[in-house]
N, C-alpha and C positions, 0 to 999 in steps of 0.2 A: 145778510145775517148768516152767521155760522150755523152749521147743523146742530152743534151742541146747544146754542142758544134757542134754536127752534124747538128742540126737545124740551129744554127748560121751560120755554113759554107754554107748551102744551100741558106740562105737568102742573105748573103753578097757576095759570089763569083760572082753572076750574075751582081752585080752593080759596083764593084770597082777593080777587079784584072787587067783588061786589061788597059794597058797604063799608069799605075800610075808612073812608073819609068821615062818615058819620060816627063810626066807632071811636076814632081818634079824638073827635071833638065832643063826645057825649058828656064829659065831666067838666066842661069849660065854664068858667064864670062869665058874667055879663061883660066884664071889661076885657076879656080875652086872656087874662093872666090865669094861671092855674095854681090853686092852693097846693102847698107843699105836701099836705097829707093825702092829696088825690093822686099823687104820682109816686110809684114805687116799682119794685121788681128789678129784674136784670135788663140793662140796656147794652145790647151787643153792638160794638162799633168795629167795622173793618177799616184798618189803617195801614198805609204804606209810607207815610212820611218818616223822615229821619232828622237827626241833628237838632238844630235850634227850633225848627218848626215842630218836631215831635214833642220837644219840651214844652213849647207853647200850647199844643193841643192837650197835653197832660195837665197843664195849669188850668185850661178851660174846663176840663173834666172835673178837676178838684173843686173849682169854684161852683160848678153846677151841682155837684153832690152836696156841697155845703148848703146850698139853697134847697135842695131836694134830698134830704138825708135818707129817705127810704129807698133811693135808687142805688144799685150796685152796677158798676160798669165793667163789662167783660170786653177786653180788646182782642181782636183777631188781627194779627200782624201778617202782612204780606211783605216779604223781603226780596231784594234784588237790586239791579242797577238799570238805569235808563227807563224805558217805557214799562210801567207797572201794570198795564192793562191785561197782559196775558196771565199774570199771577192772580189778578182779581177775578178774571173769568174762571180760572181753575177753582178758586175758592167758592164762588157762587154756584157753579155747575156741579161742584163736588158735594153739594148738600150743606155747606156752611150757612147757617141761618143767622143773619144779622139784621139789626134795625135800621142802621144808617151807615154811610161810608163817605169818604172824601173822594171827590172827583175833580179833575182839572181839564178833561177833554170833552168839548161839546159833541164831537162825533161819537164818543163812547156813550155819553148820556143818551143820545138818540138810539144807538144800538140796543141799550138796555131797556129804554122805554118802549121801543118797538117790540121787544120780547116779553113785555108785560112784567118786568122785574121791578120797575120803579112805581111808586105811588105819587100821583099829582098832589101838590100842596096849595092849590088855589083857595080851597076852603079855609085852610089854616092862615093863609096870607090875609084873608078878609077878617077872620075872627080875631086873630091876634093883632090886627091893624098894623101890619109891618110897614105899610106905606108911610107911617109917621116916622119911622126910623131909617127907611131905605128909599132912595130915589127910584122912580119908576124904571130907570135904565137898568138897574140891577135885576129887577124882576124880568125884564125883557131878555137880559143876558142868560138867565136861568130857564128860559122857556123854549118850547118846541111847538110850533103851530098854535101859538096862543095858549098853550097849556104849560103851567109852571111846574118844574121838577126840582130845580136846584136853588139853594139859598147860599149866596156868596158870603163867605166870612172874611176873606182877605183877597186883595188884588194887587197886581204889580204892573208898573210901567215897563214896557218892553221897548220903548223908544228913547231910553236914556243912555247916554254914552258915559262910561265911568273913566276916571282919570286920577292920577296922583299929582298933587299940587306942586311938589318940588320939581317934577319933570317940566311943568309949564314954566316955572321960574327959571330953570336952567336954559330954556329955549327963548326966554324973553317974552313969553306970551302972558300979558297982564290980564286980559279978559278972555273968557271962553267964547268960541265962535258962535254967532247967532245965525249966520247964513252959510250956505254951501260954499260960496266963494271964500268966505273967511275960514271955513274949516279946511278946505283944500290948500289955502295959503299957509295954514299953520303946519301942515305936514312937512314941507321942505325945511322949515325952521327947526322942527324937531330932529330931522335927519342931520342937519348941520350941527345940532347940539350933541350928536353922537348916537342917536337912536336910528338904526339902519332901516327898520320897517315899523313905523309908529303904530299901525293898526294890527291888533291881535285877532286873527280869524280862526275860530275853533271849527275846523272842517271835518273832523273825524266821524261825527255821527249826524248831528242835527243843527247845531248852533250857527253854522255858516249861513243858514237861511234868514237869520235875524236882520241882516242888512238889506236883503232883497225885500222882505216883508214891509219894513218901514218905508223903504224907497217906493214901493208900489203904492202905499197910502199917500205919500207926499207928491207923487206924480200923477196919480189917477183918482184918489179919493176912496172913502169908505164904501160907497155904493159899488164901485167897480170891483173892489176887493171882495165884497160879499158875493157879487155875481160870479166872480172867478171861483170862489170857494164852492158855490153851488153848481158850477159848470154851466152857467147861463151865458157866459162868454168863453171862447176857447183860449187855451194857453198860448196859442199862436197869435193872439191879438196884439196889435201894435203897442198897446199900453203896457203889456207885460215885457215886451222887448225894450221899451223905453227905460223901465226900472232896472233891467239887467245891464243896460248900457251904462247907466250911472254907476252901478256897482263895478262894472268892468273898468271904468276909468280909474278907480282906486287900485285895482289889481295891476293893470297895465302900467300905471305910474310908478310901480315898485314900492308902494306904501304898505303892502300886506305881507311881504316876504315871499319865499319860494313856495310853489304849489305843494311840494312834498312836506314842507314844514306845516303848512295849513292842514293838510290831510292827516297828519299824525297827531294833531292837537285836539284834545277834548276841552270842554268849556272851562273846567277848573284849572287845567294847565295854562290856558290862555290868560286867565286871571292871575295865575302865578307869575307869568311873564311880565305883567304890568306891575303888580304890587309886591312881589318878592324879588324877582331877578332884576327888576328895573331895566328890562331890555326893550319893552314896548310901552306905548303910552295910552292907547284907547282900546276899550273893549265894550261892545254892545251886547248886554246880557241882562237877565231879569234881576229883580230886586233882592233875590236871595243872596246875591253877592254882598249885600250890606252886612249881613251877619257874618259871612266868611271874612270880610275885611276886618271886622272888629275882633272876632273870636280866634281866627287862625293867623291873620297877619298882625294882630295887635295894633291896629291903626285907629286913629281917632276920627270919627265921622265929622266932616266939615272942616277939620284942621289939616289932616294928612291927605284926605281924598274926598271926592265928591262926584257929582255927575252933572251933565247939562243935557237939555232936551235936544233931540235930533235937529240939526240945522235946517233953516227954512230954504226951500228950493225956489220959491217965487213962482210956482206953477198953479196956484189957486187952491192948494190943499194942505197948506202948512198948519191948519188947525186940526190935525189928525194925529192920533197916537195908537200904537199897538199895545194891547194889554193882555195879561193873563189873569186868571182868577182861580181860587180854590173854593169849592162849594160843598155843602153837605146835601146829599140826596138820601131819601128814605125808601126802603124796600117795601114792596107790596105785600110781602109775607112776613114782615117783622112781627115778633111776638109781643112787642111792647110799643104800640104806636103812640100811646099817651106820653111816655117818657121821651120818645123820639121827637114829638112835636114840641114838648117843653124844652128840649135841648136846643132845637132850632130857634125857638123864641128867645131863649137865654142868650144865644149868640148875637142877637141884634141889640142887646142892652149895653149901657155904658160900662158895666162891670166887665163884660166879655170884650168889648171893643178896646178897652184900656189895657187888658191883658195882651191883646194882639199888638197894640201900639208899643207897649213896653218891650215886646220881643223884637222890635224893629220892623214890623210888618204893618201894612196899611189895612184899616178896617173901613168897609163901606157905610158903617152906621153913622147917622147924623149925631149920635150921642158920644162919639169918641172925643177925647180930650186931645186936640191936635198939638198941644204944647208938648206932648210926650214924644212926638216924632223928632228924630234927629234932622240935621240940616239937609242931608241928601234925600231923605224921605219926604221932607217938606217940599223940596223942589219937585220931586216926582209927583206927589199927590196934587200939587197946585197945577202942574202941567196937564195931568189927566183930567182934572176938574174943568179945564178950559178947552178940552179937546173933544172932537168927534172920535169915538173910540171904535176899534175893531179888534175882535179876539184874534190871537195868534193864528195866522193862516194855516200853518201846518197842523194845528190841533182841530181845525174844522174839516179836514180832508179825510176820506175813508182810508182805512189802514193800509191797503195795498197801494193806493195812490200816493200817500205821504211817503212811503218808502221809495217809490220811483222818483218822486219830486226831490227828495234829498240826495239820492244817488246822482241824478242828472245835474243838480247844482254843484256836486263835487266835480263832475266832468267840466262844468263851466269854470270852476276855479283853476283847472289845469290849462284851459284854453278859452279866454274871455273874448275871442274874436267874434265879429258879427256872424260869420258863417257858422261857427260852433254854437252861438246863441240860438240860431235858427234850428239846428239839430237837436239841441237840448229841449227847446220848447215843443218841437214836433214829437219828441219821445214822451214828454209828459202828457201832451194832448192825446196821444194814442192810448196811453194807459187810462186817462180820464174817461175816454169814450167807453172803455170796457168796465169802468168802475161804477158809473152812474146808471 
């Protein structure tokens, strides 16, 4: 925990931890719903989203206020690029008082919960009866040591490989690969069709880890990935090397391009290479690409582009997928816990779920109208529903370790040999020993 958060903890714990759950639930009706006239005042929301997702969040807020007209929403915006956690820390430690905010990092949630900044929502989960609308797995995803802090409002498949359909037609690929052998056999066909390096690897910051993380799941399983994230097994374990060797086969085969090109490419530029420049064919990235493909590239989902789930490796763990999620968490010192709880409850309803679906994002709510999803989103949500899921590995790691992890994987991109894999994993393990 940082010194700043330790100070924050000492200041805040004395004033707001006791009794907040009872206060928030005091005016609740028997059914768990809250009458509109019982909820009012200012609801302060810390937000760092942008683009299509920000527009979707604003639509959620508008729909919530329409249901609870006595509430006024004050939005506190954190701006920047990349990892937004530093900006959020600055706002929270700088005295900004908010009721709830968006989080996507389990490690950050733990950091804030340990500092006493977050309020548990187990009482709310029971009273609002969210189990009727959300599967138990979503509660587990938002929990720490069996205490629930986060309520997921959207999630994304991170084991889906995106492609443009006319590229496949040009290479004579009629069906997308279902197995690793089929996938690797498709790569030379694409090269023969004029695509020198079919796989776009965004190696500049973080997105180069996506291939490794799903390969780890498919070669070792969810439990092993969870243990690695908790450092219950070392990074030098054979299962980690097995996953990297699979990754290495793509790089050594010449299917990912030159190391310098990978290391200079960000995730959005990698997507541009596939969907604008028509220079590459496959990119493994999150579901936010769906909105980019439609809004920026002006492509039609399902007609011009789609995705397929990561190919099966036949090693006993092909029923696994990497996922991310966005959750709302509530602060322990929020001035309006009633409105915060009502907003969380609203986000599980059909009205909110359908706003999310219309924006091209997936909702975990059982009340969502799945017909609102586009073709690519339907493929992704169906795949996740059938999978044992694991949160994105990088987002489960402590901040100093995840930086080392990504840097070492960049060194792997430059030299995917067995000897260098050993050096890379030894360096990550050394950092892990100091981080836990």
